[in-house]
C-alpha positions as CSV (number, residue, x, y, z in Angstrom):
1,M,0.0,0.0,0.0
2,R,1.1,3.6,-0.6
3,Y,1.4,4.6,3.0
4,K,4.1,7.1,2.4
5,E,2.0,8.9,-0.2
6,R,-1.0,8.9,2.1
7,L,1.1,10.4,4.9
8,E,2.4,13.1,2.6
9,A,-1.2,14.0,1.6
10,L,-2.2,14.3,5.2
11,I,0.8,16.5,6.0
12,K,-0.4,18.9,3.2
13,E,-3.7,19.1,5.1
14,V,-1.9,19.8,8.3
15,K,0.0,22.7,6.7
16,A,-3.1,24.0,4.9
17,F,-4.9,24.3,8.3
18,N,-1.9,25.9,9.9
19,L,-1.7,23.1,12.5
20,D,1.4,22.2,14.5
21,A,0.1,18.6,14.4
22,V,-3.0,16.5,14.0
23,L,-4.1,13.6,16.2
24,I,-5.7,10.7,14.4
25,S,-7.4,8.2,16.7
26,S,-10.2,6.5,14.7
27,P,-9.2,2.9,13.9
28,P,-10.2,3.0,10.2
29,N,-8.1,6.1,9.6
30,V,-5.2,4.7,11.6
31,F,-5.4,1.6,9.4
32,Y,-5.5,3.7,6.2
33,L,-2.4,5.6,7.1
34,T,-0.4,2.7,8.5
35,G,-2.0,-0.7,7.7
36,F,-2.2,-1.3,11.5
37,S,-5.4,-2.6,13.0
38,S,-6.2,-2.3,16.7
39,S,-8.7,-0.8,19.1
40,N,-6.2,1.6,20.7
41,A,-3.7,3.3,18.5
42,H,-3.2,7.1,18.1
43,L,-1.2,8.9,15.5
44,V,0.5,12.3,16.1
45,V,1.5,13.8,12.7
46,T,3.5,17.0,12.3
47,P,5.2,18.1,9.1
48,S,8.4,16.3,10.2
49,E,7.5,13.8,12.9
50,Y,5.2,10.7,12.8
51,I,4.5,9.1,16.1
52,M,2.2,6.2,16.9
53,L,1.0,5.6,20.5
54,T,-0.4,2.2,21.5
55,D,-0.6,0.1,24.5
56,G,1.0,-3.2,25.6
57,R,-1.5,-5.4,23.9
58,Y,-0.4,-4.1,20.5
59,Y,3.1,-2.7,21.0
60,E,5.0,-5.7,19.8
61,K,2.7,-6.1,16.8
62,A,3.1,-2.5,15.9
63,Q,6.9,-2.7,16.0
64,K,6.8,-5.6,13.6
65,Q,4.2,-4.3,11.2
66,V,4.5,-0.6,11.0
67,S,7.5,1.0,9.3
68,G,8.4,4.7,9.1
69,W,6.8,5.6,12.4
70,D,8.1,6.2,15.8
71,I,6.2,3.6,17.8
72,R,5.8,4.5,21.5
73,L,4.3,2.5,24.3
74,I,1.4,3.8,26.3
75,D,2.6,2.5,29.7
76,K,1.2,4.9,32.3
77,G,-2.0,6.0,30.5
78,F,-2.9,7.8,27.3
79,E,-3.0,11.3,28.8
80,E,0.5,11.1,30.1
81,S,1.9,9.7,26.9
82,L,0.2,12.3,24.8
83,T,1.3,15.1,27.1
84,S,4.9,13.9,26.7
85,V,4.6,14.1,22.9
86,I,3.0,17.5,23.0
87,K,5.7,18.9,25.2
88,E,8.5,17.2,23.3
89,L,7.3,18.6,19.9
90,N,6.2,21.9,21.4
91,I,2.7,21.5,19.9
92,K,0.4,24.5,20.5
93,T,-2.2,24.0,17.8
94,L,-3.4,20.4,17.6
95,G,-6.0,19.2,15.1
96,Y,-8.3,16.4,16.2
97,E,-11.1,14.3,14.6
98,K,-14.1,16.1,16.0
99,H,-16.6,13.8,14.3
100,R,-14.9,10.6,15.6
101,I,-14.3,11.3,19.3
102,T,-16.3,11.5,22.5
103,Y,-16.9,14.7,24.5
104,E,-14.6,13.3,27.2
105,F,-11.8,12.9,24.7
106,F,-12.4,16.5,23.6
107,E,-12.1,17.7,27.1
108,L,-8.8,15.9,27.5
109,I,-7.3,17.5,24.3
110,S,-8.6,20.9,25.4
111,K,-6.8,20.5,28.7
112,L,-3.5,19.5,27.0
113,V,-3.0,22.1,24.3
114,E,-3.4,25.8,24.0
115,N,-5.3,25.7,20.7
116,P,-7.3,22.6,19.9
117,V,-8.8,22.7,16.4
118,G,-11.6,20.4,15.4
119,T,-11.2,18.9,11.9
120,K,-13.5,16.8,9.9
121,N,-12.8,14.2,7.2
122,L,-9.1,15.1,6.7
123,V,-8.3,11.4,6.2
124,E,-11.8,10.4,4.9
125,K,-11.3,12.9,2.1
126,L,-8.1,11.0,1.1
127,R,-10.0,7.6,1.3
128,L,-12.8,8.7,-1.0
129,K,-10.9,7.7,-4.2
130,K,-9.4,4.2,-4.1
131,D,-6.1,3.4,-5.8
132,E,-5.6,0.3,-8.0
133,E,-4.4,-1.9,-5.1
134,E,-7.5,-1.0,-3.0
135,L,-9.8,-1.6,-6.0
136,E,-8.3,-5.0,-6.6
137,I,-8.8,-6.0,-2.9
138,I,-12.4,-4.9,-3.0
139,R,-13.0,-6.7,-6.3
140,R,-11.6,-9.9,-4.8
141,A,-13.8,-9.4,-1.7
142,V,-16.9,-9.1,-4.0
143,I,-16.0,-12.1,-6.0
144,L,-15.4,-14.1,-2.8
145,T,-18.8,-12.9,-1.5
146,E,-20.5,-14.1,-4.7
147,K,-19.0,-17.5,-4.3
148,I,-20.2,-17.7,-0.8
149,F,-23.7,-16.7,-1.9
150,E,-23.6,-19.7,-4.2
151,K,-22.7,-21.9,-1.3
152,I,-25.7,-20.5,0.7
153,K,-28.0,-21.4,-2.2
154,D,-26.5,-24.9,-2.3
155,Y,-27.2,-25.3,1.4
156,L,-30.8,-24.2,0.9
157,V,-31.3,-26.6,-2.0
158,S,-29.8,-29.5,0.0
159,N,-31.6,-28.9,3.3
160,L,-34.9,-27.1,2.9
161,D,-36.8,-30.2,1.7
162,K,-35.3,-32.3,4.6
163,K,-35.4,-30.1,7.7
164,E,-36.4,-26.7,9.0
165,V,-33.7,-24.0,8.6
166,S,-33.8,-20.8,10.6
167,E,-32.5,-17.4,9.5
168,L,-29.7,-17.5,12.1
169,E,-28.7,-21.0,11.0
170,L,-28.3,-19.7,7.4
171,R,-26.3,-16.7,8.7
172,G,-24.1,-19.2,10.5
173,V,-23.5,-21.0,7.3
174,C,-22.6,-17.6,5.7
175,V,-20.1,-16.7,8.4
176,F,-18.5,-20.2,8.4
177,E,-18.0,-20.1,4.6
178,M,-16.4,-16.6,4.9
179,F,-13.8,-17.8,7.3
180,K,-13.3,-21.0,5.3
181,A,-12.6,-18.8,2.2
182,G,-10.0,-16.7,3.9
183,A,-12.0,-13.6,5.0
184,S,-11.3,-12.1,8.4
185,G,-15.1,-12.0,9.2
186,E,-18.3,-10.2,8.3
187,S,-18.2,-6.5,7.3
188,F,-21.6,-6.2,9.1
189,P,-24.0,-8.7,10.6
190,A,-25.6,-10.5,7.6
191,I,-29.3,-9.9,7.1
192,I,-31.2,-13.1,6.4
193,A,-34.9,-12.0,6.1
194,S,-37.6,-14.5,5.1
195,A,-41.0,-13.7,3.9
196,E,-42.6,-10.6,5.6
197,H,-39.3,-10.0,7.5
198,S,-37.8,-8.8,4.2
199,S,-40.1,-5.7,4.2
200,I,-37.9,-4.4,7.1
201,P,-34.7,-3.1,5.3
202,H,-32.4,-3.8,8.3
203,W,-34.1,-6.8,9.7
204,E,-32.0,-8.6,12.4
205,S,-31.6,-12.3,11.5
206,S,-33.7,-14.3,13.9
207,E,-34.6,-17.8,15.0
208,A,-37.6,-17.6,12.7
209,L,-37.7,-20.4,10.1
210,I,-37.2,-19.7,6.5
211,K,-40.6,-20.0,4.8
212,T,-41.4,-21.6,1.5
213,N,-43.6,-19.9,-1.1
214,A,-42.0,-16.7,0.0
215,P,-39.0,-14.4,-0.8
216,L,-35.7,-14.6,1.0
217,L,-33.6,-11.5,1.2
218,I,-29.9,-12.0,1.9
219,D,-27.7,-8.9,2.5
220,M,-24.1,-9.9,3.3
221,G,-20.5,-8.8,3.2
222,L,-17.1,-9.8,4.3
223,K,-13.7,-8.3,5.2
224,L,-10.7,-9.1,3.2
225,N,-7.3,-7.6,3.9
226,G,-9.0,-4.8,5.8
227,Y,-11.6,-3.9,3.1
228,C,-15.3,-4.6,2.9
229,S,-17.7,-6.1,0.5
230,D,-21.5,-5.6,0.4
231,F,-23.9,-7.7,-1.6
232,T,-27.7,-8.2,-1.6
233,R,-30.0,-10.5,-3.5
234,T,-33.7,-11.4,-3.0
235,L,-34.5,-15.0,-3.8
236,Y,-37.8,-16.8,-4.0
237,I,-38.3,-20.1,-2.3
238,S,-41.0,-21.9,-4.3
239,K,-41.5,-23.8,-7.5
240,K,-43.4,-20.7,-8.9
241,P,-43.0,-17.2,-7.6
242,D,-46.0,-15.1,-6.8
243,D,-47.1,-12.8,-9.7
244,E,-47.1,-9.7,-7.5
245,F,-43.6,-10.4,-6.4
246,L,-42.5,-10.9,-10.0
247,K,-44.0,-7.5,-11.0
248,F,-42.2,-5.6,-8.3
249,Y,-38.9,-7.5,-8.9
250,Q,-38.9,-6.6,-12.5
251,I,-39.6,-2.9,-11.7
252,L,-36.7,-2.8,-9.2
253,K,-34.3,-4.5,-11.5
254,D,-35.0,-2.1,-14.3
255,A,-34.7,0.8,-11.9
256,W,-31.3,-0.5,-10.8
257,L,-30.1,-0.7,-14.4
258,F,-31.6,2.7,-15.3
259,G,-29.6,4.3,-12.4
260,F,-26.4,2.4,-13.2
261,E,-26.4,3.4,-16.8
262,S,-26.8,7.1,-16.0
263,V,-23.6,7.3,-13.8
264,K,-20.5,9.0,-15.2
265,S,-17.6,10.9,-13.8
266,G,-18.5,14.5,-13.0
267,M,-22.2,13.7,-12.4
268,P,-23.5,15.0,-9.0
269,V,-23.8,12.1,-6.6
270,K,-27.4,13.0,-5.7
271,E,-28.4,12.6,-9.3
272,L,-28.1,8.8,-9.1
273,D,-30.6,8.6,-6.3
274,L,-32.9,11.0,-8.1
275,K,-32.7,9.0,-11.3
276,I,-33.8,5.9,-9.6
277,R,-36.6,7.6,-7.8
278,E,-37.7,9.2,-11.1
279,Y,-38.0,5.7,-12.6
280,L,-39.9,4.3,-9.7
281,S,-42.2,7.3,-9.7
282,K,-43.2,6.6,-13.3
283,K,-44.1,3.1,-12.2
284,G,-46.2,4.4,-9.3
285,V,-44.1,2.7,-6.5
286,E,-41.7,5.5,-5.4
287,K,-43.3,5.5,-1.9
288,L,-42.1,1.9,-1.4
289,F,-38.5,3.0,-1.7
290,I,-37.7,4.1,1.9
291,H,-33.9,4.5,2.1
292,A,-31.0,6.0,0.2
293,T,-29.8,4.4,-3.0
294,G,-26.3,3.5,-1.7
295,H,-23.1,4.4,0.1
296,G,-19.4,4.3,-0.3
297,V,-17.5,1.1,0.6
298,G,-13.9,0.6,1.6
299,I,-12.2,0.1,4.9
300,E,-15.6,0.8,6.5
301,I,-18.9,-0.7,5.2
302,H,-20.4,2.8,5.1
303,E,-18.2,5.6,3.8
304,S,-18.5,8.6,1.6
305,P,-20.2,9.2,-0.8
306,H,-23.7,8.9,0.6
307,I,-25.8,8.2,-2.5
308,S,-28.9,10.2,-1.6
309,Y,-30.9,13.1,-2.9
310,K,-29.8,14.8,0.3
311,A,-26.1,14.7,-0.8
312,K,-24.2,18.0,-1.1
313,E,-24.6,19.8,-4.4
314,D,-20.8,20.0,-4.9
315,L,-20.2,16.2,-4.4
316,Y,-19.5,14.6,-7.8
317,F,-18.6,11.1,-8.9
318,E,-14.9,10.9,-9.5
319,E,-12.5,8.3,-10.8
320,G,-11.7,5.7,-8.2
321,M,-14.9,6.1,-6.2
322,V,-16.4,2.8,-4.9
323,F,-20.0,2.7,-3.9
324,T,-23.1,0.5,-3.7
325,I,-26.3,0.8,-5.8
326,E,-29.0,-0.8,-3.7
327,P,-32.5,0.4,-4.3
328,G,-35.4,-1.5,-2.6
329,L,-39.1,-1.8,-2.6
330,Y,-40.9,-2.7,0.7
331,L,-44.5,-3.7,1.2
332,P,-45.1,-3.6,4.9
333,G,-46.2,-7.0,6.3
334,K,-45.9,-8.7,3.0
335,F,-42.3,-8.7,1.5
336,G,-39.4,-6.5,0.5
337,I,-37.0,-6.7,-2.5
338,R,-33.5,-5.2,-2.5
339,L,-30.8,-5.7,-5.2
340,E,-27.2,-4.5,-4.6
341,N,-23.9,-4.5,-6.4
342,I,-20.7,-2.6,-5.6
343,V,-19.7,-0.2,-8.4
344,A,-16.4,1.7,-9.2
345,I,-15.8,4.6,-11.4
346,R,-13.2,3.5,-14.0
347,D,-12.3,5.6,-17.1
348,G,-15.2,7.9,-16.3
349,R,-17.9,5.2,-16.3
350,P,-19.4,2.8,-13.7
351,E,-18.0,-0.7,-13.5
352,I,-19.6,-3.5,-11.5
353,L,-16.9,-5.2,-9.3
354,G,-18.6,-8.6,-9.4
355,S,-19.9,-10.9,-12.1
356,K,-23.3,-11.9,-10.8
357,D,-26.3,-10.5,-12.7
358,L,-29.6,-9.3,-11.2
359,E,-31.9,-12.0,-12.6
360,L,-34.3,-13.5,-10.1
361,E,-33.2,-16.9,-8.7
362,V,-35.7,-19.4,-7.5
363,I,-35.0,-22.1,-5.0
364,E,-37.4,-24.9,-5.9
365,V,-38.6,-26.9,-2.9
């Protein structure tokens, strides 16, 4: 990874804000800058000094994994360690991640430096556009997720006509297959939503049994080398899907494709969401679409850009952006349908980072 280039880009931001230093404490941003994953690591970055503070649980690991940084042990508490660095480097103006910290943390920083400066998205702004190495990892994560989805379908085919299968059991199969395939875990708790549960967009997988003659919504993702995937399909468990379901599925699939084909570099992000809503409005079902069209994906499962009509006017699609397109239609108490792929902007146009199409798949039992 291009950690040196990322650090240099952050230093430019430090200088632009006239800061003596910036303190980076959020785990995703620490990982982006160093490749180091932990629950307690803090970076102090000045134009010429790069210090990592971490405790005894991670100190040895940091020394082995992180190069180019002065690794220091938090042995008597974070406040004392940070105070020592502030005095040593004569830091008067310290930037901090105001959107990532607690009020208690803010009070600590305010006590330690003369001029604390709240910053927002200094690192997230750098993370917005993925380089080729990041894109390749995310692509591999998506392909792996699609393969696991096939395993899940196989499990359903092999078991549904023999025994009862719960939503949580199927989620367990999903997680097992992720670890088996080399992932480090889920990027979020998989949503396994059978029948009427699928009408709740963020249903929590339960002990409820997967029903036949009903849809099954599966929203899943894994983590691979620190990066996330996100993938959703809605199956139908029956020999013959319901006509009403088929009608709504076709509308949603067409809306997805309509939105996807409209995307290009330089287009306002909010326009994608508006395009899909425009299509659904023409079909008379726009009120059944009750969430945003998508979100950025990378080190975190939800990153910028937020694909919504509420997005800022000056936020545009740019080369290297990676995001989901995941519209849904939800009929309360009956069923829901969501279709999701991860897309990247490559050579000015959208590219799906997987290979699986959006055609309806039916599990015949």
